[in-house]
Z-matrix of the N, CA and C atoms (Angstrom, degrees):
N
C 1 1.452
C 2 1.530 1 108.06
N 3 1.326 2 115.37 1 137.74
C 4 1.462 3 121.52 2 179.93
C 5 1.521 4 109.14 3 -133.86
N 6 1.342 5 115.79 4 167.08
C 7 1.459 6 121.38 5 175.42
C 8 1.519 7 109.40 6 -130.02
N 9 1.321 8 115.41 7 151.63
C 10 1.464 9 123.07 8 173.67
C 11 1.517 10 106.58 9 -130.11
N 12 1.339 11 116.50 10 127.02
C 13 1.456 12 122.01 11 -178.40
C 14 1.535 13 109.69 12 -101.03
N 15 1.330 14 114.70 13 140.53
C 16 1.456 15 121.95 14 176.83
C 17 1.527 16 107.51 15 -126.81
N 18 1.337 17 116.48 16 139.51
C 19 1.463 18 121.88 17 -178.69
C 20 1.526 19 108.08 18 -144.91
N 21 1.330 20 116.42 19 116.37
C 22 1.461 21 121.33 20 -178.41
C 23 1.520 22 109.77 21 -136.42
N 24 1.333 23 116.06 22 159.08
C 25 1.465 24 120.40 23 179.44
C 26 1.523 25 112.26 24 -93.56
N 27 1.327 26 117.77 25 -3.36
C 28 1.464 27 121.54 26 178.42
C 29 1.521 28 108.68 27 -138.84
N 30 1.324 29 116.70 28 139.61
C 31 1.467 30 120.35 29 -175.62
C 32 1.529 31 112.85 30 -62.57
N 33 1.312 32 118.23 31 -33.32
C 34 1.469 33 120.88 32 178.53
C 35 1.528 34 111.35 33 -68.28
N 36 1.344 35 117.11 34 -34.84
C 37 1.462 36 120.49 35 176.01
C 38 1.530 37 110.64 36 -66.48
N 39 1.319 38 116.34 37 -39.97
C 40 1.467 39 120.05 38 177.28
C 41 1.520 40 110.21 39 -63.40
N 42 1.313 41 115.98 40 -44.24
C 43 1.465 42 121.21 41 178.66
C 44 1.530 43 110.63 42 -58.27
N 45 1.311 44 116.81 43 -45.76
C 46 1.462 45 120.98 44 179.61
C 47 1.526 46 111.93 45 -63.54
N 48 1.322 47 116.92 46 -43.72
C 49 1.463 48 120.95 47 -179.77
C 50 1.525 49 111.82 48 -62.11
N 51 1.324 50 116.28 49 -44.02
C 52 1.460 51 120.01 50 -179.91
C 53 1.524 52 110.60 51 -68.33
N 54 1.332 53 117.31 52 -43.08
C 55 1.464 54 120.01 53 178.85
C 56 1.524 55 111.86 54 -61.53
N 57 1.319 56 117.01 55 -38.06
C 58 1.462 57 120.70 56 177.07
C 59 1.527 58 110.78 57 -63.40
N 60 1.338 59 116.70 58 -42.89
C 61 1.465 60 121.35 59 178.16
C 62 1.528 61 110.50 60 -62.78
N 63 1.331 62 116.82 61 -39.56
C 64 1.461 63 121.32 62 -176.59
C 65 1.533 64 112.75 63 -75.69
N 66 1.328 65 118.44 64 -14.10
C 67 1.469 66 121.49 65 178.77
C 68 1.521 67 112.07 66 -60.59
N 69 1.329 68 115.77 67 -32.58
C 70 1.455 69 119.62 68 179.19
C 71 1.518 70 109.35 69 -70.34
N 72 1.297 71 115.74 70 136.65
C 73 1.465 72 120.50 71 -177.83
C 74 1.526 73 111.66 72 -95.05
N 75 1.342 74 116.83 73 22.01
C 76 1.466 75 118.79 74 -177.57
C 77 1.530 76 112.69 75 -100.55
N 78 1.334 77 117.02 76 8.94
C 79 1.466 78 120.74 77 -177.55
C 80 1.520 79 111.51 78 -120.61
N 81 1.316 80 115.31 79 141.08
C 82 1.460 81 122.13 80 166.66
C 83 1.528 82 106.27 81 -102.91
N 84 1.316 83 117.37 82 108.32
C 85 1.462 84 121.79 83 -177.05
C 86 1.523 85 109.12 84 -76.22
N 87 1.319 86 115.71 85 128.53
C 88 1.461 87 122.04 86 178.51
C 89 1.521 88 110.20 87 -95.41
N 90 1.335 89 116.42 88 -47.14
C 91 1.466 90 120.52 89 -177.27
C 92 1.518 91 109.31 90 -161.89
N 93 1.329 92 115.56 91 159.28
C 94 1.461 93 122.17 92 173.06
C 95 1.528 94 107.38 93 -131.56
N 96 1.313 95 116.02 94 124.07
C 97 1.469 96 122.94 95 177.07
C 98 1.526 97 107.89 96 -104.65
N 99 1.325 98 116.67 97 137.40
C 100 1.465 99 121.88 98 -173.92
C 101 1.524 100 109.42 99 -129.51
N 102 1.334 101 116.33 100 143.48
C 103 1.461 102 120.47 101 179.74
C 104 1.516 103 110.31 102 -151.18
N 105 1.332 104 115.75 103 146.72
C 106 1.465 105 122.15 104 175.13
C 107 1.522 106 107.94 105 -123.90
N 108 1.325 107 116.03 106 132.54
C 109 1.460 108 121.58 107 175.32
C 110 1.524 109 107.74 108 -120.93
N 111 1.332 110 115.55 109 141.11
C 112 1.463 111 121.37 110 -179.93
C 113 1.526 112 108.03 111 -129.16
N 114 1.325 113 115.76 112 135.96
C 115 1.458 114 120.60 113 175.91
C 116 1.529 115 108.20 114 -139.05
N 117 1.301 116 116.19 115 165.28
C 118 1.462 117 121.96 116 178.38
C 119 1.527 118 109.22 117 -109.10
N 120 1.326 119 115.40 118 140.05
C 121 1.451 120 122.23 119 172.96
C 122 1.523 121 105.89 120 -132.16
N 123 1.317 122 115.65 121 99.24
C 124 1.464 123 119.38 122 -171.94
C 125 1.515 124 107.67 123 68.64
N 126 1.313 125 116.64 124 -121.84
C 127 1.462 126 120.79 125 177.48
C 128 1.526 127 112.15 126 -101.78
N 129 1.335 128 116.65 127 3.88
C 130 1.466 129 121.26 128 -178.85
C 131 1.523 130 110.91 129 -94.56
N 132 1.329 131 115.51 130 140.13
C 133 1.461 132 121.23 131 171.70
C 134 1.525 133 107.96 132 -93.00
N 135 1.318 134 116.39 133 133.57
C 136 1.455 135 121.64 134 178.55
C 137 1.525 136 108.00 135 -114.85
N 138 1.319 137 115.69 136 124.80
C 139 1.457 138 121.97 137 -179.29
C 140 1.521 139 109.48 138 -104.86
N 141 1.318 140 115.49 139 146.64
C 142 1.453 141 122.11 140 175.06
C 143 1.530 142 106.95 141 -133.81
N 144 1.317 143 116.52 142 113.50
C 145 1.455 144 122.51 143 -179.68
C 146 1.526 145 107.57 144 -103.14
N 147 1.322 146 117.03 145 120.42
C 148 1.455 147 120.66 146 -177.98
C 149 1.522 148 110.74 147 -127.93
N 150 1.314 149 113.94 148 153.04
C 151 1.459 150 120.32 149 175.84
C 152 1.516 151 108.70 150 -147.39
N 153 1.307 152 115.50 151 147.96
C 154 1.450 153 122.51 152 174.67
C 155 1.530 154 107.30 153 -122.47
N 156 1.317 155 116.05 154 121.27
C 157 1.449 156 121.48 155 177.65
C 158 1.533 157 107.39 156 -100.54
N 159 1.314 158 115.21 157 123.37
C 160 1.467 159 121.82 158 178.51
C 161 1.529 160 106.10 159 -101.82
N 162 1.335 161 116.20 160 127.32
C 163 1.463 162 119.47 161 -173.34
C 164 1.525 163 112.25 162 -150.90
N 165 1.310 164 114.58 163 165.28
C 166 1.458 165 123.61 164 168.67
C 167 1.510 166 107.18 165 -117.83
N 168 1.326 167 116.04 166 145.51
C 169 1.454 168 119.44 167 172.91
C 170 1.515 169 108.56 168 -80.70
N 171 1.328 170 116.15 169 141.36
C 172 1.478 171 120.59 170 179.80
C 173 1.507 172 110.55 171 -74.61
């Protein structure tokens, strides 16, 4: 069992990164964990979209 971590500042970038990883047919996906973190920097909100894909290699 292995894990692959993804970390992006925009949800669409995270979606693209995960979809690109899943294009390969050499993985059996076990689970995907998803999380969003938000913080403030001055008056700006900073988002962090993360996911962990748990998989086995075929």
